[in-house]
N, C-alpha and C positions, 0 to 999 in steps of 0.2 A: 336680295341675298348677297352677303359678303363672303367671298371665298378666298382663302389663302392657300396657295399651291407651291410646294417645294421652295419655300422662302429661306434664303440665307441672309444673314445680316452681320455686318462687321463694324467694329470701331477701329479704324486704321487697319493694322495687321492682325488684330484680335478678332476671331470669328465668334459671335455671340449666339447666333441662331443657325441651326442646321436642318434644312429641308423640312420646314414646318408646314403642316397641312391642317386646316380646320375650316369650319363654316359657322356663320352666324346668321340666322334667319330673322326677319322682321317679326316683332311681337314675341320674341323669345330672349331668354337671358343665358349667356354663356359665361361660366366661371372659369377663370384661369387659376390653377392651383400649383403651388411649388414653393420650395424654400427660397431664401434670399440668394440671388445670383443665378436662379434657374432660367432667367430670360423673359420673364413675364412683362416687366416694364419695357424692355427692349422691343418686344413684339408689339406692344401698344404704340410705342413711339415710331416704329417702322410703318405701321398702318396709318398713323397720323401724318406721316411725311417728314418727320424729324430725322430719320435715318434713310439713306438712299437704298433702295432694293430694286430688283429686276422688275421691268414693266409688267410682265405677265404673271407675277407672283401674287398680285392683288387684283381681284375683279369685283366690281359692284354691279349687280344686275347684268352681268355679262360683259361689262365694259372694263377693259384693262386700265387700272389707275396706279399701278405700282410705280414708285419713284416720283410721283407728283409732290411738289413742295407743300408745306403745311397750309398755306392760304388756299391752295387749290383743293386740298383734301377737305377743308372746311366747306368750300363751295360745292364739292362733290357730295356733302352730307355726312361727313365724319367729324365728330367732336370728341376731344379728349379732356377729361378732368384729371389733371396730373397729380401725382403725389405731392403733398405740400400746398395744394390748392392754388397758389400763385395769384391771389387776388390783387387788384390795384390798390395799393396801400393808402394812397392819398384820396381815394374816392369813397363815397358812402355806399351802402348796400344798393340803394336804388340807382346810383350813378354807375356802379359796376354792371348792372343789368341793362341800363339804357345805352351805355357805350357798346355792349355786345349786340344789342338789338339794332342799333344804328349800323354797325358793321354788317350784320346779317342782311339788312334791307338793301345795302349797296350791292351785295352779290346775289340778291334774289332769293335768299333763304328766309322766307316769311311763312307763317303758319299759325297754328293754334297756341303755341307756347309764346305768349307775350309777357312782359314784366307784370302787367296787372293780373293776368291769370295766375302767374306764379305766386304773387302775394296772396291771392285768394286760396290757392292750393296749399300754401305754407303760412298759415295764420301766425305762427310763431315769429316769422320774419317781418310781418307787416308793421309792428311798432318799432322795428329797428331800421326802417328805411333810411333815416337820416344819420345813422351811426356809422362811423368809419368801419369799413369791412374788417380790418385787422384788429378792431377792438372787441370782436365777438368771441364767444367760446369756440372750441374746436368743432363741435357739432354744428353750430350756426354757420361757421365759415364753410364747412363742407356742403351745407345746403345752398349757400350762396354760390359756391363754385359749380355745383351741379346745375343750379338755376341759370347761371351765366352761360353755360354750355347749351342748355335747353332752348334759350331764346334764339339760338342759331337754327332751331328746328331741324336737328340732325336726323338722318335715317339710322345712323349708328352712333350710340353714345357709349364711350369707353371711360371707365372709372378705375383709376389706379389706387390701390389700397383704400378701399371703401371705408373701413371702420377703424383704421389705424389711429390710436390715441383718443378715441371717442368713448364717452360713457355708454353703458348699455341702453339708456333711454335715448340718447342721441342716435345710436346705431339703429334703433327701431324706427325712428322718424325718417332717417335717410332711406331705409329700405322701403318704407311706406311710399315715399316719393318714387323710388325706382320701380316699384310695382305698377304705379300709375303710368309711368313712362312706357313700360312694356305693354300695358293694356291699350295704350294709344297707338300701338303698332310699330314702335321703335325697337330696334335690336339693341340690347344692352350687353356689353362685354365688360366684365369686372374682374379685378384682382382682389382677392379676399384671403387673408392669412388664416382666418377661422374656418377650417375645413367643413365643420358641421354646418355652419351658417351658409357657407358658399354653396353647398349641395342643397340645402333647404330652400335657398332663394333663386336657384337656377333651374333651367330646363336641361341643359347639357353642361358637361365639364370637360376640361382638358388639363392634364397634368404635364408640366414641363420639368425637365431635369437636365441641367447643363446645356440648355439651348435646344433640346430635342423633345418632341412629344413622345411620352412613354406610356400614356394611358388616356383614353377618352371614352365618353359614353353618355348615357341618359342618367341624369342626376338622381331621379327617383329609384333607379335600379342599381345605384353605385354600391360596390362592395367596399365598406369602410377599411377593411384590412388591406385590400389591394391599393386603395387610394393612399393610405398611410405609408405603405411600402414605397409607392411611387414618389410621395412627398419627401421622404427621408432618404431616398436613393438606394433602397434595398433591392 
């Protein structure tokens, strides 16, 4: 269980998050919903260790890990698929996965998500093994980015802007993979601008507005009117 308690986060003198509280359980998906600038990406980056926060504000299975740097959070089992994917431009699809798998092995994060298993789970990527990762379509790049994080065998997989810029078909393929990840027992935290899709693909949701949690609950019981009001700041 990942637990966030009373988290504040700042960029210099600018405070971006205010006393955020939420939980993400293994085998479940949490959707972060909110307009641009609501604090969603900041929250993911803070959990991933890119932004310093208080030690006790993040706990994983009862252990305080807030403020650990990014490489330590990866070792703790937290992986982030950032907006923009940030693949290694000079490497092929397979090399992107192998580099991540090698790094995972060095820090002891081994498990069922291997490059070979991912190529089997994602048959659309198998014929693209030798292609430069940045020569792929947006949907293919998103799959590679998620696969690269999965070979770290994380306990918590965070995806920023899951479907941004993707075709409807590509979005469906990405979500098929995320469902398999959840079924394997990993907690998934995702940022998704399509509110209907976010609620349909998640177990719980959390609406952020100007760095504060303004609404959260069980996705299947969500009131779309209340969620829309929270999204637009009404």
